[in-house]
BALOBA-1460 file (C-alpha; in Angstrom, 3 decimals):
// residues 371
<rec num="1" residu="m" x="-52.175" y="-166.379" z="-224.443"/>
<rec num="2" residu="s" x="-54.386" y="-163.512" z="-222.321"/>
<rec num="3" residu="d" x="-55.172" y="-163.995" z="-219.047"/>
<rec num="4" residu="a" x="-57.443" y="-161.510" z="-216.752"/>
<rec num="5" residu="y" x="-57.978" y="-161.763" z="-212.599"/>
<rec num="6" residu="s" x="-60.674" y="-160.352" z="-210.544"/>
<rec num="7" residu="p" x="-59.957" y="-160.803" z="-207.295"/>
<rec num="8" residu="g" x="-61.546" y="-157.638" z="-205.577"/>
<rec num="9" residu="l" x="-58.881" y="-154.999" z="-206.520"/>
<rec num="10" residu="m" x="-59.227" y="-151.611" z="-205.321"/>
<rec num="11" residu="v" x="-59.513" y="-148.674" z="-207.141"/>
<rec num="12" residu="t" x="-60.860" y="-145.526" z="-205.353"/>
<rec num="13" residu="e" x="-60.452" y="-142.173" z="-205.109"/>
<rec num="14" residu="m" x="-60.171" y="-141.105" z="-201.082"/>
<rec num="15" residu="t" x="-59.101" y="-144.682" z="-198.586"/>
<rec num="16" residu="k" x="-56.742" y="-144.225" z="-195.717"/>
<rec num="17" residu="v" x="-54.100" y="-145.551" z="-196.906"/>
<rec num="18" residu="r" x="-51.875" y="-147.112" z="-193.171"/>
<rec num="19" residu="k" x="-48.454" y="-147.830" z="-194.663"/>
<rec num="20" residu="t" x="-45.768" y="-149.809" z="-191.801"/>
<rec num="21" residu="r" x="-42.782" y="-148.958" z="-192.462"/>
<rec num="22" residu="r" x="-39.938" y="-151.118" z="-190.591"/>
<rec num="23" residu="l" x="-36.600" y="-151.309" z="-190.527"/>
<rec num="24" residu="p" x="-35.262" y="-155.539" z="-190.745"/>
<rec num="25" residu="l" x="-33.564" y="-154.562" z="-187.778"/>
<rec num="26" residu="k" x="-33.546" y="-153.068" z="-184.715"/>
<rec num="27" residu="g" x="-32.646" y="-149.808" z="-184.810"/>
<rec num="28" residu="d" x="-33.383" y="-145.897" z="-184.743"/>
<rec num="29" residu="v" x="-36.961" y="-143.795" z="-185.375"/>
<rec num="30" residu="l" x="-35.967" y="-140.542" z="-186.968"/>
<rec num="31" residu="v" x="-39.624" y="-139.331" z="-186.162"/>
<rec num="32" residu="k" x="-42.359" y="-138.805" z="-184.094"/>
<rec num="33" residu="a" x="-46.258" y="-139.298" z="-183.603"/>
<rec num="34" residu="g" x="-48.132" y="-136.240" z="-184.987"/>
<rec num="35" residu="e" x="-45.127" y="-135.572" z="-187.434"/>
<rec num="36" residu="y" x="-45.946" y="-135.044" z="-191.384"/>
<rec num="37" residu="v" x="-42.878" y="-136.690" z="-193.974"/>
<rec num="38" residu="t" x="-42.494" y="-137.413" z="-197.434"/>
<rec num="39" residu="p" x="-40.963" y="-140.157" z="-199.854"/>
<rec num="40" residu="h" x="-38.242" y="-139.124" z="-199.670"/>
<rec num="41" residu="t" x="-37.611" y="-138.791" z="-195.114"/>
<rec num="42" residu="v" x="-35.758" y="-141.306" z="-193.806"/>
<rec num="43" residu="v" x="-37.829" y="-142.420" z="-190.774"/>
<rec num="44" residu="a" x="-35.997" y="-144.640" z="-189.137"/>
<rec num="45" residu="k" x="-31.986" y="-146.218" z="-189.822"/>
<rec num="46" residu="t" x="-30.079" y="-149.234" z="-189.151"/>
<rec num="47" residu="n" x="-26.973" y="-150.938" z="-189.648"/>
<rec num="48" residu="i" x="-26.972" y="-154.145" z="-190.599"/>
<rec num="49" residu="p" x="-23.735" y="-156.104" z="-189.290"/>
<rec num="50" residu="g" x="-21.171" y="-157.339" z="-192.362"/>
<rec num="51" residu="r" x="-20.048" y="-160.435" z="-192.902"/>
<rec num="52" residu="p" x="-17.590" y="-162.468" z="-190.738"/>
<rec num="53" residu="h" x="-14.185" y="-164.262" z="-192.294"/>
<rec num="54" residu="v" x="-12.866" y="-166.041" z="-190.071"/>
<rec num="55" residu="v" x="-7.976" y="-166.497" z="-190.335"/>
<rec num="56" residu="n" x="-6.697" y="-170.073" z="-189.178"/>
<rec num="57" residu="v" x="-3.539" y="-166.913" z="-188.505"/>
<rec num="58" residu="a" x="-1.895" y="-169.612" z="-185.978"/>
<rec num="59" residu="n" x="-1.456" y="-172.620" z="-188.760"/>
<rec num="60" residu="q" x="-0.344" y="-169.869" z="-191.606"/>
<rec num="61" residu="l" x="1.930" y="-169.341" z="-189.646"/>
<rec num="62" residu="n" x="2.763" y="-172.722" z="-187.797"/>
<rec num="63" residu="l" x="1.607" y="-171.519" z="-184.560"/>
<rec num="64" residu="e" x="0.408" y="-173.215" z="-181.265"/>
<rec num="65" residu="p" x="-2.869" y="-172.031" z="-180.748"/>
<rec num="66" residu="e" x="-2.292" y="-170.639" z="-177.533"/>
<rec num="67" residu="d" x="0.843" y="-168.772" z="-178.461"/>
<rec num="68" residu="l" x="-1.033" y="-166.753" z="-181.050"/>
<rec num="69" residu="p" x="-2.373" y="-163.656" z="-178.642"/>
<rec num="70" residu="e" x="1.705" y="-163.066" z="-177.942"/>
<rec num="71" residu="a" x="1.597" y="-162.946" z="-182.170"/>
<rec num="72" residu="m" x="-1.096" y="-160.536" z="-182.715"/>
<rec num="73" residu="v" x="-0.198" y="-156.632" z="-184.294"/>
<rec num="74" residu="k" x="-3.625" y="-156.229" z="-184.233"/>
<rec num="75" residu="k" x="-5.786" y="-155.654" z="-182.006"/>
<rec num="76" residu="i" x="-10.025" y="-156.753" z="-181.398"/>
<rec num="77" residu="g" x="-11.934" y="-153.739" z="-182.159"/>
<rec num="78" residu="d" x="-8.752" y="-152.297" z="-184.598"/>
<rec num="79" residu="e" x="-9.991" y="-151.803" z="-188.107"/>
<rec num="80" residu="i" x="-8.237" y="-153.073" z="-190.678"/>
<rec num="81" residu="k" x="-7.938" y="-152.997" z="-193.731"/>
<rec num="82" residu="e" x="-6.936" y="-155.701" z="-196.700"/>
<rec num="83" residu="k" x="-3.801" y="-156.527" z="-196.647"/>
<rec num="84" residu="d" x="-2.783" y="-155.040" z="-193.451"/>
<rec num="85" residu="i" x="-0.346" y="-157.239" z="-191.458"/>
<rec num="86" residu="l" x="-2.340" y="-159.372" z="-188.421"/>
<rec num="87" residu="a" x="0.293" y="-161.031" z="-186.602"/>
<rec num="88" residu="k" x="3.846" y="-161.851" z="-186.937"/>
<rec num="89" residu="f" x="6.384" y="-164.098" z="-185.202"/>
<rec num="90" residu="s" x="10.049" y="-164.862" z="-185.571"/>
<rec num="91" residu="s" x="12.032" y="-167.854" z="-183.887"/>
<rec num="92" residu="f" x="16.238" y="-168.654" z="-182.911"/>
<rec num="93" residu="f" x="16.941" y="-165.588" z="-183.049"/>
<rec num="94" residu="g" x="14.951" y="-164.336" z="-186.583"/>
<rec num="95" residu="l" x="16.318" y="-167.040" z="-188.602"/>
<rec num="96" residu="f" x="12.535" y="-167.959" z="-188.284"/>
<rec num="97" residu="k" x="10.196" y="-165.649" z="-189.705"/>
<rec num="98" residu="g" x="6.501" y="-165.474" z="-190.476"/>
<rec num="99" residu="e" x="3.730" y="-162.824" z="-190.714"/>
<rec num="100" residu="c" x="-0.112" y="-163.583" z="-191.406"/>
<rec num="101" residu="k" x="-1.863" y="-160.996" z="-193.833"/>
<rec num="102" residu="s" x="-5.942" y="-160.026" z="-193.941"/>
<rec num="103" residu="h" x="-7.590" y="-160.605" z="-197.259"/>
<rec num="104" residu="v" x="-10.170" y="-158.447" z="-196.453"/>
<rec num="105" residu="s" x="-11.043" y="-154.804" z="-194.948"/>
<rec num="106" residu="g" x="-13.338" y="-155.078" z="-191.539"/>
<rec num="107" residu="i" x="-13.059" y="-155.184" z="-187.919"/>
<rec num="108" residu="l" x="-11.222" y="-156.846" z="-185.883"/>
<rec num="109" residu="e" x="-13.906" y="-159.068" z="-183.105"/>
<rec num="110" residu="h" x="-12.199" y="-161.911" z="-182.195"/>
<rec num="111" residu="v" x="-8.975" y="-164.034" z="-181.321"/>
<rec num="112" residu="s" x="-8.079" y="-167.566" z="-180.664"/>
<rec num="113" residu="d" x="-6.193" y="-169.160" z="-178.610"/>
<rec num="114" residu="i" x="-8.141" y="-172.437" z="-178.562"/>
<rec num="115" residu="t" x="-8.517" y="-172.541" z="-182.612"/>
<rec num="116" residu="g" x="-5.725" y="-169.842" z="-183.277"/>
<rec num="117" residu="q" x="-8.610" y="-168.247" z="-185.642"/>
<rec num="118" residu="v" x="-9.186" y="-165.065" z="-186.354"/>
<rec num="119" residu="t" x="-12.854" y="-163.578" z="-186.362"/>
<rec num="120" residu="i" x="-12.838" y="-160.724" z="-188.787"/>
<rec num="121" residu="r" x="-16.074" y="-158.710" z="-189.529"/>
<rec num="122" residu="e" x="-17.019" y="-156.378" z="-193.057"/>
<rec num="123" residu="p" x="-17.753" y="-153.011" z="-192.223"/>
<rec num="124" residu="a" x="-21.860" y="-152.945" z="-190.951"/>
<rec num="125" residu="i" x="-24.731" y="-152.397" z="-193.714"/>
<rec num="126" residu="p" x="-26.196" y="-148.864" z="-193.387"/>
<rec num="127" residu="v" x="-30.020" y="-149.283" z="-193.769"/>
<rec num="128" residu="a" x="-31.880" y="-146.487" z="-194.274"/>
<rec num="129" residu="v" x="-36.153" y="-146.444" z="-194.454"/>
<rec num="130" residu="t" x="-37.672" y="-143.792" z="-195.660"/>
<rec num="131" residu="g" x="-41.465" y="-143.028" z="-195.762"/>
<rec num="132" residu="y" x="-42.345" y="-144.404" z="-199.523"/>
<rec num="133" residu="v" x="-45.828" y="-142.030" z="-199.140"/>
<rec num="134" residu="q" x="-46.885" y="-138.807" z="-198.382"/>
<rec num="135" residu="g" x="-48.528" y="-138.451" z="-195.040"/>
<rec num="136" residu="k" x="-48.426" y="-138.319" z="-191.356"/>
<rec num="137" residu="v" x="-47.006" y="-140.449" z="-188.869"/>
<rec num="138" residu="i" x="-49.610" y="-141.716" z="-186.674"/>
<rec num="139" residu="e" x="-47.257" y="-144.625" z="-184.665"/>
<rec num="140" residu="t" x="-43.934" y="-145.060" z="-183.479"/>
<rec num="141" residu="i" x="-42.294" y="-148.742" z="-182.325"/>
<rec num="142" residu="d" x="-39.603" y="-148.809" z="-180.668"/>
<rec num="143" residu="e" x="-36.391" y="-149.352" z="-182.447"/>
<rec num="144" residu="e" x="-38.462" y="-151.170" z="-185.318"/>
<rec num="145" residu="g" x="-40.334" y="-147.737" z="-187.302"/>
<rec num="146" residu="v" x="-43.619" y="-146.665" z="-187.612"/>
<rec num="147" residu="v" x="-46.935" y="-146.502" z="-189.012"/>
<rec num="148" residu="i" x="-47.551" y="-143.969" z="-191.262"/>
<rec num="149" residu="e" x="-51.336" y="-142.120" z="-192.488"/>
<rec num="150" residu="t" x="-52.078" y="-140.586" z="-195.555"/>
<rec num="151" residu="p" x="-56.308" y="-140.252" z="-196.824"/>
<rec num="152" residu="a" x="-54.949" y="-140.521" z="-200.770"/>
<rec num="153" residu="a" x="-56.434" y="-142.416" z="-204.037"/>
<rec num="154" residu="l" x="-55.283" y="-146.412" z="-204.139"/>
<rec num="155" residu="v" x="-55.195" y="-148.879" z="-207.413"/>
<rec num="156" residu="q" x="-54.444" y="-152.144" z="-207.047"/>
<rec num="157" residu="g" x="-52.582" y="-153.822" z="-209.852"/>
<rec num="158" residu="i" x="-52.896" y="-158.239" z="-210.522"/>
<rec num="159" residu="f" x="-49.021" y="-157.789" z="-210.766"/>
<rec num="160" residu="g" x="-46.176" y="-155.791" z="-211.265"/>
<rec num="161" residu="v" x="-42.634" y="-155.590" z="-210.434"/>
<rec num="162" residu="g" x="-39.669" y="-153.128" z="-210.012"/>
<rec num="163" residu="p" x="-39.170" y="-150.913" z="-206.626"/>
<rec num="164" residu="e" x="-40.469" y="-147.963" z="-204.399"/>
<rec num="165" residu="s" x="-40.843" y="-144.838" z="-206.603"/>
<rec num="166" residu="f" x="-42.191" y="-141.813" z="-206.576"/>
<rec num="167" residu="g" x="-42.940" y="-139.362" z="-208.929"/>
<rec num="168" residu="q" x="-45.408" y="-137.044" z="-210.966"/>
<rec num="169" residu="l" x="-48.542" y="-139.365" z="-212.871"/>
<rec num="170" residu="k" x="-48.482" y="-138.572" z="-217.373"/>
<rec num="171" residu="m" x="-50.995" y="-140.069" z="-219.115"/>
<rec num="172" residu="a" x="-48.907" y="-141.853" z="-221.961"/>
<rec num="173" residu="v" x="-51.951" y="-143.144" z="-224.504"/>
<rec num="174" residu="k" x="-55.352" y="-141.083" z="-224.992"/>
<rec num="175" residu="k" x="-57.487" y="-144.252" z="-224.342"/>
<rec num="176" residu="p" x="-57.330" y="-147.399" z="-222.247"/>
<rec num="177" residu="t" x="-57.516" y="-149.521" z="-225.339"/>
<rec num="178" residu="d" x="-53.935" y="-147.835" z="-226.798"/>
<rec num="179" residu="v" x="-50.436" y="-149.816" z="-227.301"/>
<rec num="180" residu="l" x="-47.556" y="-147.695" z="-225.439"/>
<rec num="181" residu="t" x="-44.310" y="-148.287" z="-227.447"/>
<rec num="182" residu="d" x="-41.178" y="-147.340" z="-227.634"/>
<rec num="183" residu="t" x="-41.946" y="-144.148" z="-229.673"/>
<rec num="184" residu="m" x="-44.024" y="-142.767" z="-227.738"/>
<rec num="185" residu="i" x="-41.176" y="-141.933" z="-225.006"/>
<rec num="186" residu="t" x="-39.044" y="-139.078" z="-224.736"/>
<rec num="187" residu="e" x="-36.988" y="-137.485" z="-221.857"/>
<rec num="188" residu="e" x="-39.162" y="-135.310" z="-221.118"/>
<rec num="189" residu="d" x="-40.573" y="-138.292" z="-220.237"/>
<rec num="190" residu="k" x="-38.298" y="-138.808" z="-217.039"/>
<rec num="191" residu="d" x="-39.091" y="-139.122" z="-213.620"/>
<rec num="192" residu="r" x="-42.748" y="-139.070" z="-214.254"/>
<rec num="193" residu="i" x="-45.185" y="-142.405" z="-214.078"/>
<rec num="194" residu="l" x="-46.985" y="-143.433" z="-217.471"/>
<rec num="195" residu="v" x="-50.357" y="-144.420" z="-217.556"/>
<rec num="196" residu="g" x="-50.669" y="-146.831" z="-220.251"/>
<rec num="197" residu="g" x="-53.891" y="-148.169" z="-221.558"/>
<rec num="198" residu="a" x="-53.955" y="-152.264" z="-222.573"/>
<rec num="199" residu="l" x="-50.023" y="-152.815" z="-223.440"/>
<rec num="200" residu="v" x="-46.677" y="-152.669" z="-222.877"/>
<rec num="201" residu="s" x="-43.772" y="-153.679" z="-225.362"/>
<rec num="202" residu="s" x="-40.982" y="-155.050" z="-223.613"/>
<rec num="203" residu="r" x="-38.513" y="-151.799" z="-225.939"/>
<rec num="204" residu="a" x="-40.696" y="-149.679" z="-224.139"/>
<rec num="205" residu="m" x="-40.103" y="-150.550" z="-220.250"/>
<rec num="206" residu="k" x="-36.027" y="-150.196" z="-222.515"/>
<rec num="207" residu="k" x="-36.454" y="-147.043" z="-223.262"/>
<rec num="208" residu="a" x="-38.355" y="-145.912" z="-219.914"/>
<rec num="209" residu="e" x="-35.721" y="-147.182" z="-218.016"/>
<rec num="210" residu="k" x="-32.605" y="-146.138" z="-219.812"/>
<rec num="211" residu="i" x="-34.171" y="-142.439" z="-220.011"/>
<rec num="212" residu="g" x="-35.342" y="-141.757" z="-216.199"/>
<rec num="213" residu="v" x="-38.940" y="-142.789" z="-216.032"/>
<rec num="214" residu="i" x="-39.974" y="-143.828" z="-213.085"/>
<rec num="215" residu="g" x="-43.182" y="-146.518" z="-213.550"/>
<rec num="216" residu="i" x="-45.470" y="-147.142" z="-215.961"/>
<rec num="217" residu="i" x="-49.298" y="-148.049" z="-215.346"/>
<rec num="218" residu="t" x="-50.363" y="-150.425" z="-217.810"/>
<rec num="219" residu="g" x="-53.564" y="-153.372" z="-218.730"/>
<rec num="220" residu="g" x="-51.275" y="-156.103" z="-220.029"/>
<rec num="221" residu="v" x="-48.436" y="-156.922" z="-220.684"/>
<rec num="222" residu="l" x="-47.210" y="-160.315" z="-222.759"/>
<rec num="223" residu="d" x="-45.755" y="-162.447" z="-220.747"/>
<rec num="224" residu="n" x="-42.747" y="-163.481" z="-223.505"/>
<rec num="225" residu="e" x="-42.043" y="-158.933" z="-223.459"/>
<rec num="226" residu="l" x="-41.907" y="-158.779" z="-219.374"/>
<rec num="227" residu="n" x="-39.189" y="-161.612" z="-219.419"/>
<rec num="228" residu="d" x="-36.896" y="-159.811" z="-222.470"/>
<rec num="229" residu="y" x="-37.275" y="-157.282" z="-220.755"/>
<rec num="230" residu="l" x="-35.995" y="-158.011" z="-217.117"/>
<rec num="231" residu="g" x="-33.671" y="-160.769" z="-218.939"/>
<rec num="232" residu="y" x="-35.113" y="-163.692" z="-217.734"/>
<rec num="233" residu="e" x="-38.613" y="-165.667" z="-216.596"/>
<rec num="234" residu="i" x="-40.554" y="-164.329" z="-213.648"/>
<rec num="235" residu="g" x="-41.179" y="-166.249" z="-211.710"/>
<rec num="236" residu="v" x="-45.282" y="-165.941" z="-209.477"/>
<rec num="237" residu="a" x="-44.238" y="-166.269" z="-205.789"/>
<rec num="238" residu="i" x="-43.422" y="-162.909" z="-204.780"/>
<rec num="239" residu="t" x="-41.714" y="-159.459" z="-206.219"/>
<rec num="240" residu="g" x="-40.001" y="-156.189" z="-206.480"/>
<rec num="241" residu="h" x="-36.567" y="-157.160" z="-205.688"/>
<rec num="242" residu="e" x="-35.684" y="-157.564" z="-209.327"/>
<rec num="243" residu="d" x="-32.968" y="-155.233" z="-210.082"/>
<rec num="244" residu="i" x="-34.986" y="-152.490" z="-212.193"/>
<rec num="245" residu="s" x="-34.766" y="-148.865" z="-211.518"/>
<rec num="246" residu="l" x="-38.042" y="-148.941" z="-214.160"/>
<rec num="247" residu="t" x="-41.768" y="-149.977" z="-212.025"/>
<rec num="248" residu="v" x="-44.562" y="-152.191" z="-213.487"/>
<rec num="249" residu="v" x="-47.881" y="-151.984" z="-212.847"/>
<rec num="250" residu="m" x="-50.137" y="-154.785" z="-214.239"/>
<rec num="251" residu="t" x="-54.105" y="-152.996" z="-213.332"/>
<rec num="252" residu="e" x="-55.376" y="-156.479" z="-215.184"/>
<rec num="253" residu="g" x="-53.469" y="-159.779" z="-216.224"/>
<rec num="254" residu="f" x="-50.932" y="-160.634" z="-218.835"/>
<rec num="255" residu="g" x="-51.842" y="-159.992" z="-222.262"/>
<rec num="256" residu="k" x="-53.697" y="-157.415" z="-224.039"/>
<rec num="257" residu="i" x="-56.252" y="-156.340" z="-222.260"/>
<rec num="258" residu="p" x="-57.846" y="-152.433" z="-221.907"/>
<rec num="259" residu="m" x="-57.311" y="-150.720" z="-218.535"/>
<rec num="260" residu="a" x="-60.865" y="-150.436" z="-216.758"/>
<rec num="261" residu="e" x="-62.395" y="-147.984" z="-217.476"/>
<rec num="262" residu="k" x="-62.774" y="-146.996" z="-214.162"/>
<rec num="263" residu="t" x="-58.965" y="-146.571" z="-213.557"/>
<rec num="264" residu="f" x="-58.047" y="-144.939" z="-216.416"/>
<rec num="265" residu="n" x="-60.091" y="-142.374" z="-215.764"/>
<rec num="266" residu="l" x="-59.049" y="-142.288" z="-212.067"/>
<rec num="267" residu="l" x="-55.598" y="-142.158" z="-213.195"/>
<rec num="268" residu="k" x="-56.412" y="-139.274" z="-216.163"/>
<rec num="269" residu="n" x="-58.148" y="-136.998" z="-213.446"/>
<rec num="270" residu="l" x="-54.849" y="-137.557" z="-211.456"/>
<rec num="271" residu="e" x="-52.695" y="-136.528" z="-214.001"/>
<rec num="272" residu="g" x="-49.992" y="-134.135" z="-213.061"/>
<rec num="273" residu="k" x="-49.919" y="-135.509" z="-209.433"/>
<rec num="274" residu="m" x="-47.625" y="-136.871" z="-207.179"/>
<rec num="275" residu="a" x="-47.636" y="-140.973" z="-205.999"/>
<rec num="276" residu="s" x="-45.879" y="-143.599" z="-204.553"/>
<rec num="277" residu="v" x="-45.483" y="-146.946" z="-206.235"/>
<rec num="278" residu="n" x="-44.516" y="-149.989" z="-205.746"/>
<rec num="279" residu="g" x="-44.612" y="-153.729" z="-207.850"/>
<rec num="280" residu="a" x="-44.281" y="-156.265" z="-205.027"/>
<rec num="281" residu="t" x="-46.070" y="-158.442" z="-205.815"/>
<rec num="282" residu="q" x="-47.167" y="-161.834" z="-203.481"/>
<rec num="283" residu="i" x="-49.488" y="-164.352" z="-205.435"/>
<rec num="284" residu="r" x="-49.391" y="-166.599" z="-202.392"/>
<rec num="285" residu="a" x="-50.366" y="-167.098" z="-198.628"/>
<rec num="286" residu="g" x="-50.143" y="-163.569" z="-197.597"/>
<rec num="287" residu="v" x="-51.213" y="-161.718" z="-200.621"/>
<rec num="288" residu="l" x="-49.635" y="-158.443" z="-201.775"/>
<rec num="289" residu="r" x="-50.920" y="-156.255" z="-203.920"/>
<rec num="290" residu="p" x="-48.876" y="-153.596" z="-206.656"/>
<rec num="291" residu="e" x="-50.023" y="-150.582" z="-205.882"/>
<rec num="292" residu="v" x="-50.745" y="-146.516" z="-207.127"/>
<rec num="293" residu="i" x="-50.657" y="-144.375" z="-204.190"/>
<rec num="294" residu="v" x="-51.675" y="-140.587" z="-204.836"/>
<rec num="295" residu="p" x="-52.409" y="-138.902" z="-201.241"/>
<rec num="296" residu="r" x="-54.345" y="-135.837" z="-201.995"/>
<rec num="297" residu="e" x="-54.923" y="-132.443" z="-200.082"/>
<rec num="298" residu="y" x="-54.568" y="-132.385" z="-196.089"/>
<rec num="299" residu="e" x="-57.457" y="-130.520" z="-194.154"/>
<rec num="300" residu="e" x="-56.719" y="-129.265" z="-190.502"/>
<rec num="301" residu="r" x="-59.203" y="-129.640" z="-188.425"/>
<rec num="302" residu="e" x="-60.270" y="-126.824" z="-186.540"/>
<rec num="303" residu="e" x="-59.361" y="-129.159" z="-182.813"/>
<rec num="304" residu="d" x="-55.726" y="-129.495" z="-184.324"/>
<rec num="305" residu="e" x="-55.345" y="-125.645" z="-184.218"/>
<rec num="306" residu="e" x="-56.926" y="-125.948" z="-180.796"/>
<rec num="307" residu="v" x="-54.904" y="-129.070" z="-179.632"/>
<rec num="308" residu="l" x="-51.475" y="-126.492" z="-181.268"/>
<rec num="309" residu="g" x="-52.328" y="-123.777" z="-179.918"/>
<rec num="310" residu="l" x="-50.527" y="-121.281" z="-181.708"/>
<rec num="311" residu="s" x="-51.362" y="-117.811" z="-181.925"/>
<rec num="312" residu="i" x="-49.196" y="-114.572" z="-183.324"/>
<rec num="313" residu="g" x="-46.958" y="-113.698" z="-181.216"/>
<rec num="314" residu="t" x="-46.786" y="-118.041" z="-179.907"/>
<rec num="315" residu="r" x="-42.702" y="-118.725" z="-179.799"/>
<rec num="316" residu="v" x="-41.462" y="-121.797" z="-181.816"/>
<rec num="317" residu="r" x="-38.694" y="-123.996" z="-182.545"/>
<rec num="318" residu="v" x="-38.533" y="-125.496" z="-186.367"/>
<rec num="319" residu="i" x="-37.815" y="-128.932" z="-185.899"/>
<rec num="320" residu="r" x="-37.869" y="-130.103" z="-189.474"/>
<rec num="321" residu="t" x="-35.395" y="-128.076" z="-192.903"/>
<rec num="322" residu="p" x="-33.877" y="-126.662" z="-194.087"/>
<rec num="323" residu="f" x="-34.480" y="-124.587" z="-190.969"/>
<rec num="324" residu="f" x="-34.062" y="-127.707" z="-187.840"/>
<rec num="325" residu="g" x="-33.092" y="-125.384" z="-185.028"/>
<rec num="326" residu="k" x="-34.366" y="-121.758" z="-185.293"/>
<rec num="327" residu="l" x="-36.065" y="-119.943" z="-183.559"/>
<rec num="328" residu="g" x="-38.964" y="-118.048" z="-184.224"/>
<rec num="329" residu="t" x="-41.466" y="-116.389" z="-183.673"/>
<rec num="330" residu="v" x="-45.300" y="-116.593" z="-185.101"/>
<rec num="331" residu="t" x="-46.536" y="-113.332" z="-187.142"/>
<rec num="332" residu="g" x="-49.018" y="-114.566" z="-189.496"/>
<rec num="333" residu="l" x="-51.834" y="-118.438" z="-189.274"/>
<rec num="334" residu="p" x="-52.966" y="-118.539" z="-192.620"/>
<rec num="335" residu="i" x="-56.337" y="-119.922" z="-192.853"/>
<rec num="336" residu="q" x="-55.695" y="-121.502" z="-196.802"/>
<rec num="337" residu="l" x="-54.121" y="-124.293" z="-197.619"/>
<rec num="338" residu="t" x="-50.185" y="-123.366" z="-199.621"/>
<rec num="339" residu="k" x="-48.668" y="-126.278" z="-201.779"/>
<rec num="340" residu="i" x="-45.106" y="-127.642" z="-200.269"/>
<rec num="341" residu="d" x="-41.679" y="-128.909" z="-202.789"/>
<rec num="342" residu="t" x="-43.453" y="-131.930" z="-201.986"/>
<rec num="343" residu="e" x="-46.912" y="-130.498" z="-204.060"/>
<rec num="344" residu="a" x="-48.798" y="-131.072" z="-200.797"/>
<rec num="345" residu="k" x="-51.483" y="-128.517" z="-199.772"/>
<rec num="346" residu="v" x="-51.359" y="-127.972" z="-196.004"/>
<rec num="347" residu="r" x="-52.122" y="-125.152" z="-193.428"/>
<rec num="348" residu="v" x="-48.577" y="-123.133" z="-193.419"/>
<rec num="349" residu="l" x="-47.863" y="-120.133" z="-190.688"/>
<rec num="350" residu="e" x="-45.303" y="-117.045" z="-190.762"/>
<rec num="351" residu="l" x="-42.702" y="-117.078" z="-189.137"/>
<rec num="352" residu="q" x="-39.909" y="-113.954" z="-187.610"/>
<rec num="353" residu="l" x="-36.843" y="-115.839" z="-187.361"/>
<rec num="354" residu="d" x="-34.841" y="-114.108" z="-183.606"/>
<rec num="355" residu="q" x="-31.850" y="-114.859" z="-185.511"/>
<rec num="356" residu="g" x="-33.188" y="-112.037" z="-188.141"/>
<rec num="357" residu="g" x="-35.935" y="-113.219" z="-192.036"/>
<rec num="358" residu="k" x="-38.810" y="-114.295" z="-192.612"/>
<rec num="359" residu="v" x="-40.353" y="-117.724" z="-193.196"/>
<rec num="360" residu="t" x="-43.017" y="-119.550" z="-193.535"/>
<rec num="361" residu="v" x="-42.883" y="-123.034" z="-192.885"/>
<rec num="362" residu="p" x="-45.239" y="-126.034" z="-192.786"/>
<rec num="363" residu="r" x="-47.367" y="-125.752" z="-189.113"/>
<rec num="364" residu="a" x="-46.763" y="-129.877" z="-188.405"/>
<rec num="365" residu="n" x="-42.350" y="-128.523" z="-188.790"/>
<rec num="366" residu="v" x="-43.209" y="-126.053" z="-185.303"/>
<rec num="367" residu="e" x="-42.517" y="-127.164" z="-181.892"/>
<rec num="368" residu="i" x="-44.034" y="-124.744" z="-179.084"/>
<rec num="369" residu="i" x="-41.456" y="-123.192" z="-176.982"/>
<rec num="370" residu="e" x="-44.014" y="-123.527" z="-173.372"/>
<rec num="371" residu="g" x="-43.140" y="-120.715" z="-170.880"/>
C-alpha cells in the first residue's frame, strides 16, 4: 500500500519559526525576554503534585474517628516513608495495642477526625520545559512559559512518531529513491539525525534506536513496518508520546515513496547543521505536523548594538553559565560572527574578568552595570 498526501506542508530554506513553550501547571519562568536559548536550556519548571493515598487509620486501629488525632504519631506536613508508623494506641493498661504503618512514601497532608482517614501524597514530580529550538525569547508568559523565535529552515512532514529531539543532520543515502536499511547505519551515527530516501525498514529503525540515533527523516514507511518497530498498531489521532527514543518523520506518506527533490536537496544542503526534530502528529482539529527545524545564523542589527550601549570599557555582569554572576570590563567587540558550542554563529565580546582572566562570551549573555 502506498498513500501520499499533499495538504500544503511547508518546506522552506528560511522562515521565522515561533515556538510557545508552556508548562502544564503554573510554575517558574527561568529566562527573560531578549535572552538567547538553546534546545537544552531549561526555560521554565514546576512541580506536579504527587498522587494522594487515603488510609483508613481509625478503622485499622478500631478507633472512633474523633480519637484519631491523639493516636497519630506523625503530624501534618511530616515526611513519610514506607512502613513508617502513622498512628498507634494502647488500652486497658497496655493489654490491647495496635499500630498502623504507611504503605507508601510521601507527605502527610490531612488527618480527618470525621472519617478517621489520613491522606498521604506522593512526592511532587518535577517538570522542566526546555527551549527545544535555538532562538531568542521574544515574550514571557507569567508563571507559564515563553515564546521563542528563530530564523530557520523548516521541513514539515506528513506523519511522525517520537519525541522532541536535537542533533546533527547527516545524509544516510545518496538519492531520494534509496531505501535506508539497517546495514547503512553504524556506530558513527550516534546522536545524529539521519536523512533517508523513499523508505526505512523496521530493522533499520530498531538498530538506529539501539545505537542512539536521534531521528530519521524519510519519504515513507510501510505501516506494518512501523507497527513492527513500535510493537503495536499505531493510531492516527495524535502521536509523539510513544515510549521510544527515536523520532521518525515521514515527508511524503505511508509506503515506499521517494522524498520530494526539493525536500531532499534542502536537507542535503543543511548536512552537518544542528536541527530540532519532533514526531508529534495530530490529524484532527488543531492539526499538528511533525517537523524538522534548522536554525540559521543570527544577524545582529546595528540598532540592537546601539540599544545595548556596549563599548570598550563598559562594565558588565555575565548572566549565563559558565561564567554566571562574574563581573568584568569589555576589552573587545569583534565585528565578525563567532561559532559557539551550540553551533550557532553570534556576535561576541571579549571580557576582562575582575577575578582575573580574559574570556569571550556572546553579547546576549551579559547585562550592563549602570553607573
